[in-house]
C-alpha positions, 0 to 999 in steps of 0.5 A: 517763420520770419521774426524781427526785422525780416518779418517787419521790413516787408511791411515798411517798404521791403527787406532790401531797404531795411539794411541799405547803407548800414554795412560800415555802421554794422562793422563798427557795431560788431567791433564794439565801437559803439560811439562811432557806430551810433553816429554812423546810424544817425547819419543813415537815419537822417537820409532814410528815417524809415530804415528799420535796421539802422533805427534798431541798431541805434537803439542797441547802441544807446543801451550798450555804448559807453565812453568809459572803459570801466563802470563808475562806482556809485559809492561815495566812499573810496 
């Protein structure tokens, strides 16, 4: 049984187009360079708005990405 992108991509135009153009963005994502990966996925989505893989990874970047190397404290006290 197929799950995730592999299962839905055929319904949206084929598995072959689900990952088209995402290899560089995927490398950035896997390296943890979420800001750059997010911009790369946005460029892919401008050219191919139906790219399920890029849309999904862009969503992950939104959840995982941070430009701050350490979490910020929400406390008002030092």
